[in-house]
C-alpha positions as CSV (number, residue, x, y, z in Angstrom):
1,M,116.1,84.2,77.0
2,E,116.2,80.6,78.1
3,E,115.4,79.8,81.8
4,F,118.3,78.5,83.9
5,N,117.6,75.0,85.3
6,T,119.5,74.3,88.5
7,F,118.7,70.6,88.5
8,E,120.1,70.1,84.9
9,E,123.3,71.9,86.0
10,Y,123.5,69.7,89.1
11,K,123.1,66.5,86.9
12,L,125.9,67.7,84.6
13,F,128.1,68.5,87.5
14,I,127.6,65.0,89.0
15,E,128.4,63.3,85.7
16,D,131.5,65.4,85.3
17,T,132.6,64.6,88.8
18,A,132.1,60.9,88.2
19,K,134.2,61.1,85.1
20,M,136.9,62.8,87.1
21,S,136.8,60.1,89.7
22,D,137.1,57.5,86.9
23,R,140.2,59.3,85.6
24,R,141.6,59.2,89.1
25,Q,141.1,55.4,89.1
26,L,142.7,55.1,85.7
27,L,145.7,57.2,86.9
28,S,146.4,54.6,89.7
29,S,146.1,51.7,87.3
30,T,148.5,53.4,84.9
31,Y,151.1,54.0,87.6
32,I,150.8,50.5,89.0
33,T,151.4,49.2,85.4
34,A,154.4,51.6,85.0
35,N,155.9,50.4,88.3
36,T,155.3,46.8,87.4
37,I,157.2,47.3,84.1
38,I,160.1,48.9,86.0
39,L,160.3,46.1,88.5
40,A,160.1,43.5,85.7
41,S,162.9,45.4,83.8
42,I,165.1,45.4,86.9
43,A,164.5,41.6,87.3
44,F,165.4,41.1,83.7
45,V,168.6,43.0,83.9
46,L,169.6,41.3,87.2
47,K,168.9,37.7,86.1
48,D,172.4,37.5,84.6
49,Y,174.0,40.0,86.9
50,K,177.4,39.2,88.5
51,P,178.5,41.8,91.1
52,D,182.2,40.9,90.6
53,I,182.1,41.9,87.0
54,P,181.5,45.7,86.4
55,S,178.9,46.1,83.7
56,I,176.2,48.2,82.2
57,S,173.8,46.4,84.5
58,I,174.8,48.7,87.4
59,I,173.9,51.8,85.4
60,L,170.6,50.3,84.1
61,V,169.4,49.1,87.5
62,T,170.3,52.4,89.1
63,A,168.5,54.4,86.4
64,L,165.4,52.1,86.7
65,L,165.3,52.5,90.5
66,F,165.6,56.3,90.2
67,A,162.9,56.3,87.5
68,G,160.6,54.2,89.8
69,I,161.2,56.7,92.7
70,F,160.5,59.6,90.4
71,I,157.2,58.3,88.9
72,S,156.0,57.2,92.3
73,F,156.5,60.7,93.7
74,L,154.7,62.1,90.6
75,W,151.9,59.6,91.2
76,N,151.5,60.6,94.8
77,S,151.4,64.3,93.8
78,L,148.7,63.6,91.3
79,I,146.6,61.7,93.9
80,F,146.9,64.8,96.1
81,N,145.8,67.1,93.3
82,Y,142.8,64.9,92.4
83,K,141.8,64.8,96.1
84,K,141.7,68.6,96.3
85,I,139.7,68.9,93.0
86,I,137.2,66.2,94.0
87,K,136.8,67.7,97.5
88,L,136.0,71.1,95.9
89,R,133.5,69.4,93.6
90,M,131.7,67.6,96.5
91,K,131.5,70.9,98.4
92,T,130.0,72.6,95.4
93,L,127.5,69.8,94.9
94,R,126.4,70.2,98.6
95,E,126.0,73.9,98.0
96,M,124.0,73.2,94.8
97,E,121.6,71.0,96.7
98,D,120.7,74.1,98.8
99,K,119.9,76.3,95.8
100,P,116.4,77.3,94.7
101,G,115.1,74.8,92.3
102,M,116.3,71.8,94.4
103,E,113.5,71.9,96.9
104,G,112.2,68.4,97.6
105,S,115.3,66.7,96.2
106,M,116.9,63.9,98.2
107,K,120.1,65.9,98.8
108,M,122.3,62.9,98.6
109,Y,125.5,64.7,99.4
110,H,124.1,66.0,102.6
111,L,123.0,62.5,103.5
112,E,126.5,61.2,102.8
113,D,127.9,63.8,105.1
114,E,126.1,62.1,108.0
115,L,128.1,59.0,107.3
116,Y,131.4,60.6,106.3
117,P,131.5,64.3,107.5
118,P,133.8,66.6,105.5
119,E,137.1,67.4,107.1
120,D,136.1,71.1,107.5
121,Q,133.1,70.3,109.8
122,K,134.6,70.8,113.2
123,D,131.5,69.7,115.2
124,K,131.4,66.2,113.6
125,P,133.9,63.4,114.1
126,K,136.6,63.3,111.4
127,R,136.7,60.5,109.0
128,R,139.8,58.4,109.6
129,Y,141.9,57.5,106.6
130,G,139.7,58.4,103.6
131,F,140.1,56.9,100.2
132,S,142.8,59.4,99.1
133,F,144.9,58.5,102.1
134,K,144.6,54.8,101.5
135,E,145.3,55.3,97.8
136,S,148.4,57.4,98.5
137,I,150.0,54.5,100.5
138,L,150.8,52.6,97.4
139,P,153.1,55.1,95.8
140,K,154.8,55.5,99.1
141,L,155.3,51.7,99.4
142,F,156.9,51.7,95.9
143,I,159.2,54.6,96.9
144,G,160.2,52.7,100.0
145,L,160.8,49.5,98.0
146,Y,162.9,51.3,95.5
147,A,164.9,53.1,98.2
148,I,165.6,49.8,100.0
149,F,166.5,48.0,96.8
150,L,168.8,50.9,95.8
151,F,170.5,50.8,99.2
152,V,171.0,47.0,99.1
153,F,172.2,47.2,95.5
154,F,174.8,49.8,96.3
155,C,176.0,47.9,99.4
156,I,176.5,44.7,97.3
157,N,178.4,46.7,94.6
158,L,180.6,48.5,97.1
159,K,181.9,45.2,98.5
160,T,183.2,44.2,95.1
């Protein structure tokens, strides 16, 4: 039977966690691109828009605005899910550093806790506004932008 190597498992877990973090970054880039496409499509539809003439533009712009709100909510939800998964992985890496076979290692995740204590450590000051919090601001800004634009768009069209 082959001997279990704690350090090898630790290395694999670090690599997999890094890949997950990269996927999270790609997720945000993808949703920023999707929102950019939606906003560009709205601008394209509205460039020849005349509120006094009912047209398909109203339906298109409304659909695009609701699509933007929907994908931004989805994006925000995925950010929250990635936050929970990565938090679990970091906790597991800390626990792995305390296992037999890791004696004498640098214990980097424990050292990082000195700078940025985990939220579950009551005796240490909490980190204000971690990366996930900052990252989740962007989809909320898009949702707000779409909601304001939807309100203004309907106000303009109700007058005509």
